[in-house]
C-alpha positions as CSV (number, residue, x, y, z in Angstrom):
1,X,4.6,-13.9,28.7
2,X,1.6,-11.6,28.6
3,X,-1.8,-13.1,28.0
4,X,-3.4,-10.9,25.2
5,X,-6.9,-11.5,26.6
6,X,-5.9,-10.2,30.1
7,X,-4.0,-7.3,28.5
8,X,-7.1,-6.2,26.5
9,X,-9.2,-6.5,29.7
10,X,-6.8,-4.2,31.5
11,X,-7.1,-1.8,28.5
12,X,-10.8,-1.7,28.9
13,X,-10.5,-1.3,32.7
14,X,-8.4,1.8,32.1
15,X,-10.9,3.3,29.6
16,X,-9.1,2.2,26.4
17,X,-11.8,0.5,24.3
18,X,-11.0,1.7,20.8
19,X,-8.2,0.0,18.8
20,X,-6.8,0.8,15.3
21,X,-3.7,-0.2,13.5
22,X,-1.8,-2.2,10.9
23,X,-1.1,-5.8,11.8
24,X,2.4,-6.9,12.8
25,X,3.8,-10.5,13.2
26,X,5.1,-9.7,16.7
27,X,1.6,-8.6,17.7
28,X,-0.1,-11.5,15.9
29,X,-1.6,-13.1,19.0
30,X,-2.7,-9.6,20.4
31,X,-4.3,-8.8,17.0
32,X,-6.1,-12.2,16.9
33,X,-7.5,-11.8,20.4
34,X,-8.5,-8.3,19.6
35,X,-10.3,-9.4,16.4
36,X,-12.1,-12.2,18.2
37,X,-13.2,-9.9,21.0
38,X,-14.2,-7.0,18.8
39,X,-16.4,-9.4,16.7
40,X,-18.4,-10.2,19.8
41,X,-21.1,-7.5,20.4
42,X,-20.7,-8.2,24.1
43,X,-17.0,-7.8,24.1
44,X,-17.1,-4.0,24.6
45,X,-14.3,-3.2,22.2
46,X,-14.2,-1.5,18.8
47,X,-11.5,-2.2,16.3
48,X,-10.5,-0.9,12.8
49,X,-7.7,-2.4,10.7
50,X,-6.5,0.8,9.1
51,X,-5.0,1.3,5.6
52,X,-1.8,2.7,7.1
53,X,-0.4,3.7,10.5
54,X,-1.0,7.4,10.0
55,X,-4.6,6.7,9.4
56,X,-4.7,4.7,12.6
57,X,-3.4,7.7,14.6
58,X,-6.1,9.9,13.0
59,X,-8.8,7.3,13.9
60,X,-7.6,7.3,17.5
61,X,-7.7,11.1,17.5
62,X,-11.2,11.2,16.2
63,X,-12.3,8.7,18.8
64,X,-10.8,10.9,21.6
65,X,-12.6,14.0,20.2
66,X,-15.9,12.2,20.3
67,X,-15.5,10.3,23.7
68,X,-12.7,11.9,25.7
69,X,-11.1,8.4,25.9
70,X,-7.7,7.5,24.5
71,X,-7.5,4.9,21.8
72,X,-4.7,2.3,21.2
73,X,-2.8,2.3,18.0
74,X,-0.9,-0.9,17.2
75,X,1.9,-1.1,14.5
76,X,5.1,-2.6,13.5
77,X,8.0,-0.3,14.0
78,X,8.4,0.0,10.3
79,X,5.1,1.9,10.4
80,X,6.5,4.7,12.5
81,X,7.4,6.5,9.3
82,X,3.7,6.5,8.2
83,X,2.7,7.8,11.6
84,X,5.2,10.7,11.9
85,X,3.1,13.4,10.3
86,X,-0.1,13.0,12.5
87,X,1.9,12.3,15.6
88,X,3.7,15.6,15.3
89,X,1.2,17.8,13.5
90,X,-2.0,16.5,15.1
91,X,-1.5,14.6,18.3
92,X,1.5,16.4,19.8
93,X,0.9,18.5,22.9
94,X,2.1,21.6,21.1
95,X,-0.8,21.2,18.6
96,X,-4.0,19.5,19.7
97,X,-2.7,17.4,22.5
98,X,-4.4,14.0,21.8
99,X,-3.7,11.2,24.3
100,X,-3.3,7.7,22.8
101,X,-1.3,4.6,23.5
102,X,1.0,3.3,20.8
103,X,1.8,-0.4,20.8
104,X,4.9,-0.9,18.7
105,X,6.3,-4.2,17.6
106,X,10.1,-4.1,17.7
107,X,11.3,-5.9,14.6
108,X,15.1,-5.8,14.2
109,X,15.8,-5.3,17.9
110,X,19.6,-5.0,18.2
111,X,21.0,-8.4,19.0
112,X,17.9,-10.3,17.8
113,X,18.3,-12.0,14.4
114,X,15.8,-10.7,11.9
115,X,15.4,-9.9,8.1
116,X,17.6,-7.3,6.6
117,X,14.9,-4.7,6.1
118,X,14.4,-4.5,9.8
119,X,18.1,-3.9,10.8
120,X,18.1,-0.1,10.5
121,X,14.5,0.3,11.7
122,X,15.2,-1.8,14.7
123,X,18.2,0.4,15.7
124,X,16.1,3.6,15.2
125,X,12.9,2.5,16.9
126,X,13.4,4.0,20.3
127,X,15.5,7.0,19.2
128,X,12.8,7.8,16.6
129,X,10.1,7.8,19.3
130,X,12.3,10.0,21.4
131,X,12.8,12.4,18.5
132,X,9.0,12.4,18.0
133,X,8.6,13.5,21.6
134,X,6.7,10.3,22.4
135,X,7.5,9.0,25.9
136,X,8.1,5.3,25.7
137,X,9.1,2.2,27.6
138,X,9.5,-1.5,26.8
139,X,6.5,-3.6,27.6
140,X,7.6,-6.2,30.2
141,X,7.0,-9.8,29.4
142,X,6.1,-10.6,33.0
143,X,2.3,-10.1,33.5
144,X,2.4,-7.9,36.6
145,X,5.0,-5.7,35.1
146,X,3.0,-5.4,31.8
147,X,-0.1,-4.3,33.7
148,X,1.9,-1.7,35.6
149,X,3.5,-0.4,32.4
150,X,0.1,-0.1,30.8
151,X,-1.3,1.8,33.7
152,X,1.7,4.2,33.7
153,X,1.3,4.7,29.9
154,X,-2.4,5.5,30.0
155,X,-2.0,7.8,33.0
156,X,0.8,9.7,31.3
157,X,-1.1,10.0,28.0
158,X,-4.1,11.5,29.8
159,X,-2.1,13.6,32.2
160,X,0.0,15.3,29.5
161,X,-2.5,15.0,26.6
162,X,0.0,13.2,24.3
163,X,0.8,9.9,22.6
164,X,2.8,7.5,24.7
165,X,4.3,4.2,23.4
166,X,4.8,0.7,24.7
167,X,7.5,-1.1,22.6
168,X,7.0,-4.9,22.3
169,X,9.8,-7.4,22.0
170,X,9.5,-10.6,20.2
171,X,7.8,-13.3,22.3
172,X,6.2,-10.8,24.7
173,X,2.6,-11.9,24.0
174,X,1.5,-15.5,24.6
175,X,-0.5,-17.3,22.0
176,X,-4.2,-16.2,22.2
177,X,-7.5,-16.8,20.5
178,X,-7.8,-17.6,16.8
179,X,-8.9,-14.7,14.7
180,X,-12.2,-15.1,12.9
181,X,-11.6,-16.9,9.6
182,X,-13.2,-15.4,6.4
183,X,-13.8,-17.5,3.3
184,X,-11.0,-17.5,0.6
185,X,-11.7,-15.4,-2.5
186,X,-10.6,-18.4,-4.7
187,X,-8.9,-21.8,-4.7
188,X,-5.8,-20.5,-6.5
189,X,-2.6,-20.2,-4.5
190,X,-0.6,-17.0,-4.7
191,X,2.5,-19.0,-5.6
192,X,0.7,-20.7,-8.5
193,X,-0.6,-17.4,-9.7
194,X,2.9,-15.9,-9.6
195,X,4.3,-18.9,-11.5
196,X,1.7,-18.3,-14.3
197,X,2.3,-14.6,-14.3
198,X,6.0,-14.8,-14.6
199,X,5.8,-17.4,-17.3
200,X,3.5,-15.2,-19.4
201,X,5.7,-12.0,-19.2
202,X,7.8,-11.0,-22.2
203,X,11.5,-11.9,-21.8
204,X,12.5,-8.2,-21.5
205,X,10.2,-7.5,-18.6
206,X,11.5,-6.2,-15.3
207,X,9.5,-7.0,-12.2
208,X,9.2,-5.0,-8.9
209,X,7.7,-7.3,-6.2
210,X,6.2,-6.1,-2.9
211,X,7.4,-6.9,0.5
212,X,6.4,-10.1,2.3
213,X,5.3,-13.4,0.8
214,X,5.2,-12.1,-2.8
215,X,8.9,-11.4,-3.0
216,X,9.8,-14.6,-1.2
217,X,7.7,-16.6,-3.7
218,X,9.1,-14.8,-6.7
219,X,12.6,-15.5,-5.5
220,X,11.9,-19.2,-5.0
221,X,10.1,-19.5,-8.4
222,X,13.1,-18.2,-10.1
223,X,15.4,-20.6,-8.2
224,X,13.2,-23.6,-9.1
225,X,13.2,-22.6,-12.7
226,X,16.9,-22.0,-12.7
227,X,16.3,-18.5,-13.9
228,X,18.4,-15.4,-13.0
229,X,17.1,-12.9,-10.4
230,X,18.6,-9.8,-12.1
231,X,15.3,-8.6,-13.6
232,X,13.5,-8.7,-10.3
233,X,13.6,-6.0,-7.7
234,X,12.2,-7.6,-4.6
235,X,11.2,-4.9,-2.2
236,X,11.9,-6.6,1.1
237,X,10.6,-3.5,3.0
238,X,8.7,-0.3,2.2
239,X,5.2,-1.7,2.2
240,X,2.9,0.0,-0.3
241,X,5.6,1.5,-2.4
242,X,6.3,-1.2,-5.0
243,X,4.2,0.4,-7.7
244,X,6.0,3.8,-7.3
245,X,9.4,2.1,-7.5
246,X,8.2,0.4,-10.6
247,X,6.9,3.7,-12.0
248,X,10.2,5.4,-11.4
249,X,11.9,2.6,-13.4
250,X,9.3,2.9,-16.1
251,X,9.6,6.7,-16.5
252,X,13.4,6.3,-16.9
253,X,13.1,3.4,-19.2
254,X,9.8,3.7,-21.1
255,X,11.1,1.3,-23.8
256,X,11.0,-1.7,-21.4
257,X,8.0,-3.6,-20.0
258,X,7.8,-3.0,-16.3
259,X,5.6,-5.0,-13.9
260,X,4.6,-4.0,-10.4
261,X,3.3,-6.9,-8.2
262,X,1.8,-6.3,-4.8
263,X,-0.8,-7.6,-2.4
264,X,-4.1,-6.0,-1.5
265,X,-2.9,-4.8,1.8
266,X,0.0,-3.0,0.2
267,X,-2.2,-1.5,-2.5
268,X,-4.7,-0.2,0.1
269,X,-1.9,1.3,2.2
270,X,-1.1,3.9,-0.4
271,X,-4.1,3.7,-2.7
272,X,-3.3,7.2,-4.2
273,X,-0.4,5.6,-5.9
274,X,-2.8,4.1,-8.5
275,X,-3.8,7.6,-9.5
276,X,-0.2,8.6,-10.2
277,X,0.5,5.5,-12.2
278,X,-2.7,5.9,-14.1
279,X,-1.8,9.4,-15.1
280,X,1.9,9.0,-15.7
281,X,2.6,5.5,-17.1
282,X,2.0,4.3,-20.6
283,X,1.3,0.9,-22.1
284,X,4.6,-0.6,-21.1
285,X,3.5,-0.7,-17.4
286,X,1.5,-3.6,-15.9
287,X,0.2,-3.3,-12.3
288,X,-0.8,-6.7,-10.7
289,X,-2.6,-6.9,-7.3
290,X,-2.8,-10.4,-5.8
291,X,-5.9,-10.1,-3.7
292,X,-6.6,-12.5,-0.8
293,X,-8.3,-9.9,1.4
294,X,-5.7,-10.4,4.1
295,X,-2.4,-9.2,5.5
296,X,-1.0,-12.6,4.8
297,X,2.7,-12.0,5.8
298,X,1.9,-11.0,9.3
299,X,-0.9,-13.4,10.4
300,X,-3.7,-13.3,7.9
301,X,-5.7,-10.4,9.4
302,X,-8.4,-9.2,7.0
303,X,-8.3,-6.2,4.7
304,X,-11.4,-4.6,3.1
305,X,-10.3,-5.7,-0.4
306,X,-13.0,-8.3,-0.6
307,X,-15.7,-5.6,-0.4
308,X,-14.4,-2.9,-2.7
309,X,-14.1,-2.9,-6.5
310,X,-10.4,-2.6,-7.2
311,X,-11.1,-2.7,-11.0
312,X,-13.4,0.3,-10.7
313,X,-10.8,2.2,-8.8
314,X,-8.1,1.4,-11.3
315,X,-10.4,2.3,-14.2
316,X,-11.2,5.7,-12.6
317,X,-7.4,6.3,-12.2
318,X,-6.8,5.8,-15.9
319,X,-5.7,2.2,-16.2
320,X,-6.7,-0.1,-19.0
321,X,-8.4,-2.8,-16.8
322,X,-7.9,-6.5,-17.6
323,X,-10.5,-9.0,-16.6
324,X,-10.1,-10.1,-12.9
325,X,-8.7,-13.6,-12.7
326,X,-9.1,-16.3,-10.1
327,X,-7.8,-19.4,-12.0
328,X,-4.8,-20.2,-14.1
329,X,-7.0,-20.1,-17.2
330,X,-8.2,-16.7,-16.2
331,X,-4.6,-15.4,-15.8
332,X,-3.7,-16.7,-19.3
333,X,-6.8,-15.2,-20.8
334,X,-6.2,-11.8,-19.2
335,X,-2.6,-11.7,-20.3
336,X,-3.4,-12.9,-23.8
337,X,-4.9,-9.4,-24.4
338,X,-1.3,-8.1,-24.9
339,X,-1.2,-5.7,-21.9
340,X,2.1,-4.1,-23.1
341,X,0.8,-2.9,-26.4
342,X,-1.7,-0.1,-25.5
343,X,-1.3,3.5,-24.7
344,X,-2.3,3.2,-21.0
345,X,-0.9,1.2,-18.1
346,X,-2.7,-2.1,-17.5
347,X,-4.2,-3.3,-14.2
348,X,-4.8,-7.0,-13.3
349,X,-6.4,-8.2,-10.2
350,X,-5.7,-11.9,-9.4
351,X,-7.8,-13.3,-6.6
352,X,-6.0,-15.9,-4.6
353,X,-6.4,-17.9,-1.4
354,X,-4.7,-17.1,1.9
355,X,-1.6,-18.9,3.1
356,X,1.7,-20.1,1.9
357,X,3.5,-23.4,1.9
358,X,5.2,-24.2,5.2
359,X,8.7,-24.6,3.7
360,X,8.7,-21.3,1.8
361,X,12.2,-19.8,2.0
362,X,13.5,-16.3,2.0
363,X,15.7,-14.6,-0.6
364,X,19.3,-15.6,-0.2
365,X,20.7,-12.7,-2.1
366,X,21.5,-9.6,0.0
367,X,19.4,-6.5,-0.9
368,X,22.5,-4.5,-2.0
369,X,23.6,-7.3,-4.3
370,X,20.1,-7.6,-5.7
371,X,20.0,-3.8,-6.4
372,X,23.4,-4.0,-8.2
373,X,22.3,-6.9,-10.4
374,X,19.0,-5.2,-11.2
375,X,20.7,-2.0,-12.3
376,X,23.2,-3.9,-14.4
377,X,20.4,-5.7,-16.2
378,X,18.7,-2.4,-16.9
379,X,21.9,-0.9,-18.3
380,X,22.5,-3.9,-20.5
381,X,19.1,-3.3,-22.2
382,X,20.2,-0.7,-24.8
């Protein structure tokens, strides 16, 4: 296995001292070591957790323009889609020719069991890099091989003025340092917050849940309450798009209450979605952001959601903003204001603590079956 501390030291030795990306579970120990070293003024590394992968590519481009040194962009392979535009229209040698290293976590690698949302992406990971004209190789899990691969990658990126990728298999990086821990925003667990939210919704409400822990917890809460799942669309992939899926449902069925539930990392990834919801939705739409200021599903790396005013953003986008909640009583009080009776969409921030229970399961209904049931439930509401 590759020691993440040694890998980062080799990056610095090769002139790579700027890192930007979106956290990934396969890169968890790398991200933790990076966060720990970047937090140390003597560590010699700079690090930005970006809103999305395309933004991380742009950050690395700006760093190169200012310093002449390549940056490293880390991402899960699902984030390749967000990175396509700047990789081709900014960093490609046919345009500006910006050297950088991409460190890509390979979820859904063929032959390696994984969640359903990673199956197609795993098969396409390397072909997509090839189609993007990004030279790539798999990072060896043996330390000497990893150093050699990193050296080749940095040299090629500089020699040809282009992005070059290292693809990381599960288990490549050894456990590393613990990332700095920030205080929780509240004592309320996300699961308890979701239980209170679901219980307070009108019976005809349809829920679109974001990828990660939120959808897993919604599924289990329905199971424990012996409730059907057909009014929930659990977005097992497509981070940051739950609110737009929900808006599409709402625009087609404005007679029904529709609820989008996502985390702060997902909301920040495509923050412009709030402006579209705010201008196009009406009072039958409720947008809930569960804010723990962390990418909780992939290791708990921090977001900036503890230092920005999400309520002010939502208000500026046209939402009717409900009082922020951080307790069960606060959730009940916010939802007592009848969010589905106004003329504008409603926005509710619920501040929760990081983490989930150890025995949290995963949805046992296949995505296609879930889609079919959700559509049937919508058709039945006439």
